[in-house]
C-alpha positions as CSV (number, residue, x, y, z in Angstrom):
1,M,42.7,-9.8,18.3
2,N,43.3,-12.5,21.0
3,L,41.2,-15.7,21.3
4,F,39.1,-14.5,24.2
5,K,37.9,-11.4,22.4
6,L,37.1,-13.5,19.4
7,L,35.0,-16.0,21.4
8,L,33.3,-13.1,23.2
9,L,32.3,-11.3,20.0
10,T,31.1,-14.6,18.5
11,F,29.0,-15.2,21.5
12,L,27.2,-11.9,21.1
13,L,26.0,-13.0,17.6
14,S,25.2,-16.6,18.7
15,S,23.3,-15.5,21.8
16,S,21.0,-13.2,19.8
17,L,20.2,-15.9,17.3
18,L,19.8,-18.6,19.9
19,A,17.4,-16.6,22.0
20,L,15.2,-15.8,19.0
21,E,14.8,-19.4,17.6
22,D,11.9,-21.3,18.9
23,D,10.0,-19.8,21.9
24,N,8.6,-23.2,22.8
25,F,11.8,-25.2,22.6
26,L,12.4,-25.4,26.4
27,E,9.0,-26.5,27.1
28,D,9.1,-29.1,24.4
29,E,12.4,-30.5,25.4
30,F,11.5,-31.0,29.0
31,G,8.6,-33.1,27.8
32,E,10.8,-35.5,25.7
33,P,13.2,-38.2,26.8
34,M,16.9,-37.1,26.3
35,S,18.7,-40.1,24.9
36,Y,20.7,-38.5,22.1
37,E,24.5,-39.2,22.4
38,S,27.2,-37.3,20.7
39,Y,30.9,-37.8,20.4
40,D,32.4,-36.5,23.7
41,P,36.1,-37.3,24.1
42,L,36.6,-34.0,25.9
43,K,34.2,-34.7,28.7
44,S,36.4,-33.9,31.6
45,Y,37.3,-30.5,30.2
46,N,33.6,-29.9,29.1
47,I,32.3,-30.5,32.6
48,Q,34.8,-28.1,34.1
49,M,34.0,-25.5,31.4
50,T,30.3,-25.9,32.1
51,K,31.0,-25.2,35.8
52,F,33.0,-22.1,34.9
53,N,30.3,-20.8,32.5
54,D,27.6,-21.4,35.1
55,F,29.6,-19.5,37.8
56,V,30.1,-16.5,35.3
57,Y,26.4,-16.5,34.3
58,M,25.1,-16.5,37.8
59,Q,27.7,-14.4,39.6
60,V,28.4,-11.8,37.0
61,F,25.9,-11.7,34.2
62,N,22.8,-12.5,36.3
63,P,23.1,-9.6,38.9
64,I,24.1,-7.1,36.1
65,S,21.2,-8.3,34.0
66,K,18.7,-8.0,36.8
67,M,19.9,-4.4,37.6
68,Y,19.3,-3.5,33.9
69,T,15.7,-5.1,33.9
70,K,14.8,-2.9,36.9
71,I,15.5,0.3,35.0
72,T,14.6,-0.8,31.4
73,P,10.9,-1.8,30.7
74,K,10.5,-5.2,28.9
75,K,8.8,-3.5,25.9
76,V,11.9,-1.4,25.4
77,R,14.3,-4.4,25.7
78,V,12.2,-6.3,23.2
79,C,12.4,-3.4,20.8
80,I,16.2,-3.3,21.1
81,S,16.3,-7.0,20.6
82,N,14.2,-6.7,17.4
83,F,16.7,-4.1,16.1
84,F,19.7,-6.3,16.5
85,Y,17.9,-9.3,15.1
86,N,16.8,-7.3,12.0
87,L,20.4,-6.2,11.6
88,A,21.6,-9.8,11.3
89,F,19.4,-10.3,8.3
90,P,22.3,-11.3,6.0
91,V,23.2,-14.3,8.2
92,R,19.7,-15.7,7.9
93,F,19.3,-14.8,4.1
94,I,22.5,-16.3,3.0
95,N,22.1,-19.5,5.0
96,N,18.6,-19.9,3.7
97,I,19.9,-19.5,0.1
98,L,22.8,-22.0,0.7
99,Q,20.3,-24.5,2.0
100,L,18.1,-23.9,-1.2
101,K,15.3,-22.6,0.9
102,I,14.4,-20.0,-1.7
103,R,10.8,-19.2,-0.4
104,N,12.3,-18.7,3.1
105,S,15.0,-16.3,1.9
106,I,12.4,-14.3,0.0
107,E,10.3,-14.0,3.2
108,E,13.3,-13.1,5.2
109,S,13.9,-10.3,2.6
110,A,10.3,-9.1,2.9
111,R,10.6,-9.1,6.7
112,F,13.7,-7.0,6.5
113,A,12.2,-4.5,4.1
114,I,9.0,-4.2,6.2
115,N,10.8,-3.9,9.6
116,S,13.6,-1.7,8.4
117,T,11.1,0.8,7.0
118,Y,7.7,0.7,8.7
119,G,9.3,-0.9,11.7
120,L,11.5,2.1,12.2
121,G,14.9,0.4,11.6
122,G,13.8,-2.9,13.0
123,F,12.8,-1.8,16.5
124,F,9.2,-3.0,15.8
125,D,8.5,-6.5,14.3
126,L,5.6,-5.5,12.1
127,A,6.5,-8.4,9.7
128,T,5.4,-10.9,12.3
129,N,2.7,-8.9,14.1
130,E,1.0,-7.3,11.0
131,A,2.2,-9.2,7.9
132,N,2.2,-12.6,9.5
133,L,5.6,-13.5,8.0
134,K,7.5,-16.2,10.0
135,K,11.1,-16.1,11.0
136,H,13.4,-18.4,9.2
137,N,16.4,-18.7,11.5
138,E,19.3,-20.5,9.7
139,D,22.9,-20.3,10.6
140,F,26.0,-21.8,8.9
141,G,26.3,-24.7,11.4
142,Q,22.8,-25.7,10.1
143,T,24.0,-25.2,6.5
144,L,26.9,-27.6,7.0
145,G,24.4,-30.0,8.6
146,F,22.1,-29.6,5.6
147,Y,25.0,-30.9,3.5
148,E,25.4,-33.8,5.9
149,I,28.6,-32.5,7.6
150,K,28.9,-34.4,10.9
151,N,28.9,-32.7,14.3
152,G,32.4,-33.7,15.1
153,V,33.7,-33.4,18.7
154,Y,31.2,-32.0,21.3
155,I,32.8,-29.0,23.1
156,V,31.7,-26.5,25.7
157,L,33.2,-23.1,24.7
158,P,34.1,-20.4,27.2
159,L,31.1,-18.2,27.7
160,L,29.4,-19.5,24.5
161,G,28.4,-22.8,26.2
162,P,27.5,-26.1,24.3
163,S,28.8,-26.5,20.8
164,N,30.6,-28.9,18.5
165,L,33.3,-28.7,15.9
166,R,30.9,-28.1,13.0
167,D,28.8,-25.4,14.8
168,S,31.9,-23.7,16.2
169,F,33.2,-23.2,12.7
170,G,29.7,-22.0,11.7
171,L,29.7,-19.4,14.4
172,L,32.9,-17.8,13.0
173,V,31.4,-17.7,9.4
174,D,28.1,-16.1,10.7
175,Y,30.1,-13.6,12.7
176,G,31.6,-12.3,9.5
177,L,28.2,-12.1,7.9
178,N,26.7,-10.0,10.6
179,P,26.7,-6.3,9.6
180,L,27.3,-5.4,13.3
181,N,30.9,-6.7,12.8
182,Y,31.6,-5.2,9.3
183,S,33.2,-2.0,10.5
184,A,35.3,-3.9,13.2
185,I,36.6,-6.3,10.5
186,R,37.2,-3.5,8.0
187,D,39.0,-1.3,10.5
188,G,41.0,-4.0,12.1
189,Y,39.4,-3.4,15.4
190,N,41.1,0.0,15.8
191,L,39.1,3.0,14.6
192,S,35.7,1.5,15.6
193,R,36.7,-0.5,18.6
194,S,35.0,1.6,21.2
195,S,31.6,2.0,19.5
196,Y,31.7,-1.6,18.3
197,N,32.5,-3.0,21.8
198,L,29.7,-0.8,23.3
199,M,27.1,-2.0,20.8
200,S,28.1,-5.6,21.1
201,G,28.2,-5.6,24.8
202,Y,24.8,-3.9,25.0
203,N,23.4,-6.4,22.6
204,Y,24.5,-9.2,24.8
205,L,23.2,-7.6,28.0
206,N,19.8,-6.9,26.5
207,E,19.4,-10.4,25.1
208,F,20.6,-12.0,28.4
209,S,18.1,-10.0,30.4
210,L,15.2,-11.3,28.3
211,H,16.2,-15.0,28.8
212,I,17.9,-15.3,32.2
213,K,14.7,-16.8,33.8
214,E,14.9,-19.6,31.3
215,Y,18.5,-20.5,32.3
216,E,17.7,-20.2,36.0
217,S,14.7,-22.6,35.4
218,I,17.0,-25.2,33.7
219,R,19.6,-24.9,36.4
220,K,17.1,-25.2,39.2
221,D,15.5,-28.4,37.8
222,S,18.5,-30.2,36.7
223,I,20.1,-33.1,38.5
224,D,23.2,-32.9,36.3
225,L,23.5,-29.6,34.6
226,Y,26.2,-30.7,32.1
227,I,24.2,-33.7,30.9
228,L,21.0,-31.6,30.6
229,L,22.6,-28.8,28.7
230,K,24.5,-31.2,26.4
231,N,21.5,-33.3,25.5
232,M,19.3,-30.2,25.0
233,Y,21.8,-28.7,22.7
234,D,22.4,-31.9,20.7
235,Q,18.6,-32.5,20.3
236,R,17.9,-28.9,19.5
237,R,20.6,-28.7,16.8
238,E,19.4,-32.1,15.3
239,K,15.8,-30.8,15.1
240,L,16.8,-27.5,13.5
241,I,18.9,-29.2,10.8
242,K,16.1,-31.6,9.9
243,E,13.5,-28.8,9.6
């Protein structure tokens, strides 16, 4: 599998986790000064990649996503998002265990059991709405940060957007932990390639449709999109690791 496909498949996982982290994050970040600095020796490349990603988001993903929203009610899209989020339970469970957050891992297990059964395979988030069980989103990048592994070089990845050396490695590990990718890994991307690509692509489209307005808002209000996205990412990751 070539590098572009690997990055794209990793993005499908990371986008679903990112979109479901903290619903108030964007609001909180705009109210705080952005002074965090990270190691950025690839700045020239990063700026150009940010421009490329922005072009793809706005000229390709944006119009497709808006067409999709016109024919698919938001309630349906939220249910689909819930399904894929529930499916990625092993990512959250294992990373909570690795960070010694035993109580969180137990709650994640309870959430998975409730939503997979009473929630009809995860389409309905009864664990949150009825059982009042909180989500505990943890990824391998956060796990490495928990053990004080430094960020490393800041880098903007094609389509994925802001990242760093530590979190980029973390994405690859989380990719392997997601059941959505099990069959593809097992079959060498041959026997299940069509169905896998269809599910992964649809997962991304659905998630993007739920959050396109957030990106448009950031883009509209920014003086320097690169600096804004970089600082938001750095501060957000720092905040998540400390929690």
